[in-house]
Structure formats: C-alpha cells, structure tokens
N, C-alpha and C positions, 0 to 999 in steps of 0.2 A: 873615384870619390878625390874631389877637389880638395885643396889645401885648407881652405877656411873650414869646410865640414871636418874634415880631419880634426884641425884646431879645435873645436867646438867639441868633438867628441872624447876628443883628450881632457880639456879642460874639466867636463860632466864628470868623467870617471875621476879626475881627481879630487874632484869636491866630494863625489859619493866617497870615497876611500880616507878621506878628512873625517867626514862625517861619522862612517862607520869605526873609526879610529877613538873619536871623540868620546862615543858612547858606550866603546868596550872599554874606555879608561873610568868613564863613569860608573859603567856596571860592577868594574872589578874594586873600586874606593868604595861601591856601596856592599859589597861581600865582605870587605877587611873590617868595615864597622861594622855589619853583623856580627862577624867573628868573634871582634872584641866583645860586643854585647853578651853574647851566647858565654865566652869565658866568664865574665863578669857576674854572670847571673851563675854557673855553675860554681864560683869561686865562692858566692855570699850563701850557697846551698848547702853547703859542706859544713855540717855539725855532727861531728863523731859522736858525740853524747846521746844526742835523738835514737831511738828505738834500743838504745840500749837494754831497757828494762822495759818490760813488760807487766801492768799489775793486773794478775789473772782474778782477783778478789773483788767481788762486784758486788 
C-alpha cells in the first residue's frame, strides 16, 4: 500500500471515529434529558393523600 492510500484510509478512519463520538455524545445528552423528564413526572405524580380513602357506599 502506498503512502497516499494509507493516508486516505487513516483520514477516513479518523472521520468515522469523530462521527461516532459525536453521535454518542448526542445520544448520552438525550438520555440524560429523558431521565430528567421522567424524574419530574414521578415527582409530580406523588400525592400521598390520593388512594388513602375508599368510598365503598354507592
């Protein structure tokens, strides 16, 4: 393999690696955002007084 072909192959590998890292960072950021939203929903859904009394007379 000549030097030009080797240089192109290394450059392409570097670009692929950078693209993969960028996609992974975006995926991690999205997962963190989703996790924060789930925590907010769970905090809002906690109401200890709901369900403590049941009206059995109808």
